[in-house]
Backbone as numpy.savetxt, mean C-alpha at the origin, in Angstrom:
# Nx Ny Nz CAx CAy CAz Cx Cy Cz
83.42 29.45 15.15 83.26 27.98 15.13 81.60 27.92 15.70
81.32 28.30 16.57 79.87 28.26 17.20 78.85 28.85 15.93
79.43 29.91 15.36 78.64 30.24 14.24 78.35 29.18 13.12
79.42 28.33 12.92 79.54 27.39 11.75 78.54 26.27 12.17
78.69 25.83 13.56 77.84 24.93 14.13 76.53 25.26 13.94
76.22 26.62 14.19 74.81 26.90 14.28 74.27 26.95 12.90
74.91 27.24 11.74 74.64 27.16 10.46 74.45 25.76 9.94
75.38 25.03 10.35 75.46 23.56 9.84 74.12 22.84 10.71
74.01 23.13 11.81 72.51 22.62 12.63 71.16 22.96 11.66
71.20 24.34 11.46 70.00 24.93 10.73 70.04 24.15 9.31
71.10 24.00 8.60 71.13 23.45 7.15 70.45 21.99 7.33
71.14 21.37 8.39 70.72 19.90 8.76 69.20 19.72 8.78
68.63 20.48 9.57 67.44 20.50 10.17 66.39 20.80 8.86
66.89 21.89 8.17 65.96 22.03 6.88 65.94 21.05 5.77
67.05 20.00 5.99 67.29 19.13 5.04 66.63 17.95 5.25
66.18 17.74 6.63 65.32 16.36 7.02 64.18 16.52 6.51
63.58 15.29 6.28 62.18 15.14 5.23 61.24 15.46 6.70
60.05 15.99 6.54 58.98 16.23 7.28 57.99 14.98 7.32
57.50 14.70 8.51 56.54 13.81 8.34 55.20 14.12 8.41
54.20 13.86 7.42 53.05 14.16 7.42 52.12 13.08 6.68
50.96 12.55 7.14 49.90 11.87 6.70 48.87 12.66 6.11
48.70 12.48 4.77 47.68 13.07 3.98 46.75 11.81 3.22
45.42 11.99 3.45 44.50 11.12 3.01 43.45 12.06 2.32
43.25 11.51 1.08 42.35 12.38 0.06 41.36 11.06 -0.43
39.96 11.28 -0.10 39.04 10.62 -0.44 38.08 11.12 -1.35
37.60 10.27 -2.61 36.46 11.00 -3.46 35.52 9.78 -3.55
34.27 10.06 -2.91 33.32 8.97 -3.02 31.96 9.67 -3.96
31.70 8.77 -4.72 30.49 9.28 -5.66 29.48 8.22 -5.67
28.15 8.46 -5.93 27.18 7.51 -6.08 25.99 8.00 -6.67
25.38 7.25 -7.43 24.03 7.67 -8.22 23.07 6.42 -7.61
22.03 7.01 -7.32 20.74 5.95 -6.93 19.60 6.36 -7.64
19.29 5.38 -8.49 17.78 5.26 -9.36 16.97 4.56 -8.79
15.98 5.03 -8.67 14.55 4.32 -8.11 13.30 4.46 -9.02
12.81 3.30 -9.24 11.55 3.15 -9.84 10.52 2.73 -8.90
9.54 3.42 -8.48 8.35 2.74 -7.66 7.41 1.35 -8.25
7.21 0.63 -7.58 6.60 -0.67 -8.00 5.02 -0.42 -7.81
4.14 -0.97 -8.46 2.92 -0.98 -8.26 2.46 -1.81 -6.98
1.23 -1.39 -6.57 0.88 -2.12 -5.21 -0.66 -1.97 -5.26
-1.28 -2.91 -4.63 -2.71 -2.99 -4.51 -2.86 -3.71 -3.29
-3.91 -3.40 -2.32 -4.20 -3.91 -1.31 -5.74 -3.84 -1.06
-6.31 -4.98 -1.07 -7.80 -5.20 -0.94 -8.16 -6.32 -0.01
-9.27 -5.59 0.67 -9.80 -6.63 1.78 -11.46 -6.88 1.46
-11.80 -8.04 1.72 -13.20 -8.26 1.26 -14.14 -7.89 2.10
-15.32 -7.29 1.64 -16.29 -6.72 2.64 -17.35 -8.04 2.98
-17.69 -8.22 4.06 -18.54 -9.44 4.29 -20.12 -9.05 3.84
-21.02 -10.02 3.83 -22.15 -9.63 3.67 -23.00 -9.44 4.92
-23.59 -8.63 5.26 -24.59 -8.66 6.65 -25.97 -8.11 6.41
-26.57 -8.70 7.45 -28.05 -8.31 7.57 -28.45 -7.96 8.89
-28.94 -6.86 9.00 -29.53 -6.33 10.40 -31.09 -6.04 10.23
-31.91 -6.72 11.32 -33.35 -6.42 11.30 -33.72 -5.77 12.57
-34.63 -4.53 12.69 -35.00 -4.31 14.32 -36.52 -3.82 13.81
-36.99 -3.85 14.96 -38.48 -3.31 14.91 -39.34 -3.43 16.11
-40.36 -3.04 16.27 -41.22 -3.24 17.50 -42.66 -3.44 16.89
-43.34 -4.16 17.47 -44.85 -4.66 17.45 -45.08 -5.30 16.06
-43.90 -6.14 15.81 -43.85 -6.94 14.42 -43.64 -8.37 14.97
-44.00 -9.23 14.12 -43.92 -10.82 14.24 -43.19 -11.38 13.16
-42.13 -11.84 13.20 -41.61 -12.75 12.22 -41.26 -14.25 12.66
-41.17 -15.15 11.76 -40.87 -16.55 12.29 -39.81 -17.15 11.24
-38.87 -17.95 11.62 -38.08 -18.71 10.51 -38.99 -19.72 9.73
-40.15 -20.03 10.50 -40.87 -21.23 9.41 -41.71 -20.14 8.33
-41.67 -20.84 7.08 -42.46 -20.34 6.06 -44.03 -20.58 6.46
-44.91 -19.60 5.92 -46.34 -19.86 5.95 -46.74 -20.14 7.47
-46.09 -19.40 8.68 -46.54 -19.63 9.82 -47.87 -19.01 10.07
-48.33 -17.89 9.53 -49.60 -17.46 9.49 -49.96 -16.98 8.00
-51.27 -17.54 7.40 -51.59 -16.92 6.19 -52.45 -15.71 6.05
-52.08 -14.54 5.23 -52.70 -13.56 5.13 -53.79 -13.89 4.25
-54.98 -12.94 4.12 -56.02 -12.94 3.31 -55.50 -13.11 1.87
-56.17 -14.04 1.14 -55.50 -14.24 -0.18 -54.37 -15.22 -0.31
-54.11 -16.09 0.84 -53.17 -17.12 0.55 -51.60 -16.47 0.59
-51.20 -15.20 0.88 -49.78 -15.03 0.75 -49.24 -15.30 2.00
-47.94 -15.83 2.23 -47.39 -16.22 3.31 -46.78 -14.76 4.02
-46.87 -14.87 5.35 -46.46 -14.10 6.18 -45.54 -14.58 7.24
-44.79 -13.59 7.94 -43.85 -13.79 9.08 -42.82 -14.85 8.60
-42.11 -14.40 7.45 -40.73 -15.19 7.20 -39.70 -14.11 7.35
-38.75 -14.70 8.09 -37.52 -13.92 8.46 -36.71 -13.76 7.18
-35.89 -12.42 7.12 -35.00 -12.51 5.99 -33.87 -13.45 6.20
-33.17 -13.96 5.27 -32.19 -14.88 5.12 -30.88 -14.57 4.11
-29.70 -14.63 4.67 -28.84 -14.59 3.76 -28.67 -15.82 2.73
-28.35 -15.87 1.66 -28.21 -16.93 0.52 -27.10 -17.99 0.97
-26.78 -18.87 0.08 -25.81 -20.00 0.61 -24.50 -19.13 -0.27
-23.37 -19.41 0.58 -22.13 -18.93 -0.06 -21.57 -20.09 -0.88
-21.21 -19.80 -2.19 -20.64 -20.56 -2.99 -19.37 -19.84 -3.69
-18.26 -20.64 -3.79 -17.02 -19.97 -4.38 -17.29 -19.22 -5.67
-16.89 -18.20 -5.68 -17.03 -17.14 -7.11 -18.17 -16.28 -7.15
-19.06 -16.45 -5.96 -20.08 -15.54 -6.17 -20.40 -14.93 -4.85
-21.27 -13.96 -4.94 -21.61 -13.23 -3.32 -22.73 -14.10 -2.81
-23.21 -13.54 -1.69 -24.05 -14.37 -0.81 -25.52 -14.45 -1.25
-26.04 -13.34 -1.46 -27.53 -13.07 -2.01 -28.34 -12.94 -0.60
-29.57 -12.52 -0.83 -30.37 -11.99 0.21 -32.01 -12.28 -0.03
-32.68 -12.76 0.81 -34.24 -13.00 0.57 -34.76 -12.19 1.60
-35.64 -11.12 1.25 -36.05 -10.24 2.32 -37.26 -10.96 3.12
-37.57 -10.41 4.36 -38.60 -11.01 5.11 -39.94 -10.50 5.09
-40.90 -11.02 5.48 -42.19 -10.65 5.61 -42.86 -10.55 6.78
-43.55 -9.69 7.32 -43.90 -9.46 8.80 -45.32 -9.11 9.04
-45.76 -9.43 10.15 -47.11 -9.18 10.51 -47.18 -8.34 11.77
-48.19 -7.56 11.91 -48.32 -6.60 13.05 -48.76 -7.43 14.48
-48.23 -7.29 15.33 -48.32 -8.28 16.59 -49.80 -7.67 17.08
-49.82 -6.52 17.62 -51.24 -6.05 18.11 -51.79 -4.85 17.11
-52.94 -5.41 16.30 -53.35 -4.13 15.46 -53.75 -3.06 16.31
-53.63 -1.99 15.54 -53.97 -0.75 15.84 -53.06 -0.01 16.61
-52.02 -0.64 17.23 -50.69 -0.10 18.06 -49.85 0.31 17.08
-48.85 1.53 17.43 -47.69 1.81 16.72 -46.79 0.56 16.48
-45.84 0.68 15.27 -45.02 -0.08 14.98 -43.76 0.58 14.60
-42.47 -0.11 14.27 -41.42 0.48 13.50 -40.69 -0.79 12.91
-39.96 -0.52 11.94 -39.49 -1.55 11.46 -38.29 -0.97 10.51
-37.18 -1.75 10.52 -35.98 -1.51 9.95 -35.23 -2.69 9.24
-34.72 -2.80 8.22 -33.97 -3.94 7.70 -32.95 -3.44 6.57
-31.80 -3.77 7.00 -30.59 -3.46 5.99 -29.86 -4.33 5.61
-29.12 -4.56 4.50 -28.54 -5.49 3.93 -27.46 -4.85 3.23
-26.20 -5.54 3.57 -24.90 -5.21 2.53 -24.61 -6.39 1.85
-24.40 -6.38 0.48 -23.86 -7.46 -0.34 -22.39 -7.40 -0.27
-21.95 -8.69 0.45 -20.37 -8.88 0.34 -19.80 -9.26 -1.02
-18.60 -9.17 -0.92 -17.75 -9.37 -2.23 -17.82 -11.04 -2.46
-17.95 -11.17 -3.94 -17.73 -12.65 -4.25 -16.40 -12.96 -3.99
-16.26 -14.33 -3.78 -14.72 -14.83 -3.69 -13.92 -14.56 -4.90
-12.99 -13.92 -4.83 -12.13 -13.76 -6.07 -11.30 -14.72 -6.48
-11.11 -14.66 -7.64 -10.10 -15.65 -8.36 -8.69 -15.23 -7.87
-7.68 -16.41 -7.62 -6.37 -16.03 -7.55 -5.57 -15.18 -8.39
-5.01 -14.41 -8.14 -4.03 -13.55 -8.89 -2.58 -14.08 -9.15
-2.13 -13.99 -10.10 -0.67 -14.39 -10.47 0.20 -13.23 -10.99
1.60 -13.72 -10.90 2.55 -12.49 -11.21 3.27 -13.23 -12.34
3.30 -12.53 -13.38 4.24 -12.90 -14.62 5.10 -11.82 -14.94
6.30 -12.18 -14.88 7.46 -11.05 -15.30 7.31 -9.92 -14.25
6.92 -10.20 -13.30 6.97 -9.16 -12.20 5.66 -8.33 -12.21
4.87 -8.87 -13.17 3.62 -8.01 -13.38 2.34 -8.80 -13.14
1.25 -8.13 -12.14 0.09 -8.63 -12.02 -0.71 -8.23 -13.05
-1.13 -8.97 -13.82 -1.97 -8.75 -15.14 -3.28 -7.95 -14.66
-3.93 -8.77 -13.73 -5.37 -8.18 -13.24 -5.36 -8.24 -11.60
-5.86 -6.93 -11.11 -6.06 -7.12 -9.60 -7.11 -7.10 -9.16
-7.49 -7.67 -8.11 -8.82 -7.86 -7.62 -9.34 -6.55 -7.21
-10.69 -6.47 -7.43 -11.39 -5.21 -6.91 -12.46 -5.62 -6.00
-12.17 -5.33 -4.97 -12.93 -5.88 -3.63 -13.54 -4.65 -3.04
-14.50 -4.63 -1.95 -15.16 -3.56 -1.23 -14.11 -2.70 -0.67
-12.92 -2.74 -0.19 -12.09 -2.00 0.13 -10.57 -1.97 -0.80
-10.41 -1.45 -1.48 -9.17 -1.60 -2.44 -8.61 -0.37 -2.39
-7.35 -0.41 -2.43 -6.30 0.76 -2.65 -5.46 0.46 -3.59
-5.23 1.15 -4.70 -4.23 0.60 -5.91 -3.38 1.90 -6.22
-2.01 1.59 -6.13 -0.97 2.77 -6.44 -0.37 2.11 -7.69
-0.44 3.10 -8.75 0.24 2.63 -10.09 1.82 2.98 -9.82
2.53 1.87 -10.61 3.89 1.95 -10.71 4.66 3.13 -11.37
5.93 3.32 -11.23 6.62 4.16 -11.76 6.94 3.69 -13.13
7.32 4.92 -14.04 7.81 4.35 -15.46 9.09 5.10 -15.52
10.10 4.15 -15.77 11.52 4.37 -15.88 11.54 5.45 -16.97
11.18 5.18 -18.17 11.35 6.27 -19.15 12.76 6.52 -19.41
13.22 7.77 -19.30 14.51 7.89 -19.83 15.41 8.21 -18.57
15.20 7.56 -17.28 15.81 7.87 -16.01 17.01 7.40 -16.18
18.36 8.09 -15.95 19.49 7.67 -15.90 20.38 8.84 -15.03
21.41 8.45 -14.58 22.54 8.89 -14.02 23.98 8.66 -14.21
24.82 9.59 -14.19 26.25 9.15 -14.46 26.91 10.29 -13.43
28.11 9.98 -13.11 29.16 10.84 -12.49 30.59 10.68 -12.97
30.93 11.64 -13.74 32.22 11.49 -14.37 33.55 11.47 -13.47
34.54 11.31 -13.87 35.83 11.28 -13.17 36.08 12.68 -12.48
35.80 13.79 -13.04 35.82 14.99 -12.45 34.97 15.58 -11.66
33.95 14.71 -11.21 32.82 14.77 -10.35 31.53 15.30 -10.87
31.50 15.97 -12.48 30.63 16.29 -12.88 29.44 15.08 -12.85
28.13 15.67 -12.48 26.93 14.81 -12.35 26.01 15.18 -13.57
25.27 14.00 -14.11 24.27 14.11 -14.98 23.26 13.27 -14.74
22.15 13.88 -14.37 20.96 12.96 -14.10 19.71 13.50 -14.99
19.24 12.35 -15.35 18.35 12.62 -16.32 16.78 12.12 -15.81
15.77 12.87 -15.73 14.67 12.58 -15.06 13.84 11.53 -15.86
13.29 10.68 -14.98 12.30 9.60 -15.62 10.90 10.02 -15.67
9.96 8.94 -15.85 8.43 9.12 -15.70 8.33 9.44 -14.34
6.80 9.17 -14.36 5.96 9.21 -12.89 6.58 8.11 -11.82
6.60 8.41 -10.67 7.07 7.47 -9.71 8.60 7.22 -9.93
9.43 8.12 -10.34 11.05 7.57 -9.95 11.59 8.66 -9.24
12.76 8.25 -8.65 13.61 9.30 -8.15 14.98 8.87 -8.39
15.79 10.01 -8.69 17.17 9.89 -8.86 18.08 10.87 -7.90
19.25 10.15 -7.27 19.56 10.98 -6.38 21.22 10.87 -6.78
21.94 11.80 -6.92 23.46 11.77 -7.05 24.40 12.40 -6.04
25.33 11.98 -5.64 26.30 12.60 -4.61 27.60 12.34 -4.96
28.53 13.51 -4.66 29.79 13.51 -4.65 30.35 13.93 -3.34
31.17 13.17 -2.63 31.82 13.61 -1.30 33.44 13.62 -1.63
33.88 14.92 -1.45 35.50 14.98 -1.39 35.88 15.29 0.02
36.89 14.62 0.56 37.47 14.81 1.79 38.93 14.81 1.90
39.56 15.53 2.49 41.19 15.64 2.82 41.34 15.67 4.22
42.04 14.71 4.64 42.54 14.61 6.04 44.03 14.66 6.08
44.59 15.86 7.13 45.97 15.65 7.32 46.23 15.42 8.69
47.21 14.69 8.96 47.53 14.20 10.27 48.93 14.62 10.66
């Protein structure tokens, strides 16, 4: 009888369902990217620098007349700023303070950028970018034949695009048993 109970116990234990949680996940993604065009421009200002020794300059025109009636001693000046144009420059004229002594003179001028017109965006495109003293321009990508697909069996197909494009495909399979 004990033997029959043992066989019956084993048979019942084998016939009971087992408890197990199984989770199966499939995640797939394709990312396609086309770089946009960009431009960064900074205006360069007009600047004027003068230095020297044993020279005389004055802001008044004709402060002192040189032989022949030519004006001397005029300081260099920047022109008037007007919208849409650069400033401009008028060089100076100098006389030596102490005749016969050594002198030095340096004058430098940088023409700044004219005031640019406004840029506008039409259909996501800037038709003309400003070109200023400091300009960095990056061309945009060309989609071309850029494409990507993932089939239900996980097979990936990625087709390269033109310059400035990126395609990334990914399939992640996971099985979890608790």
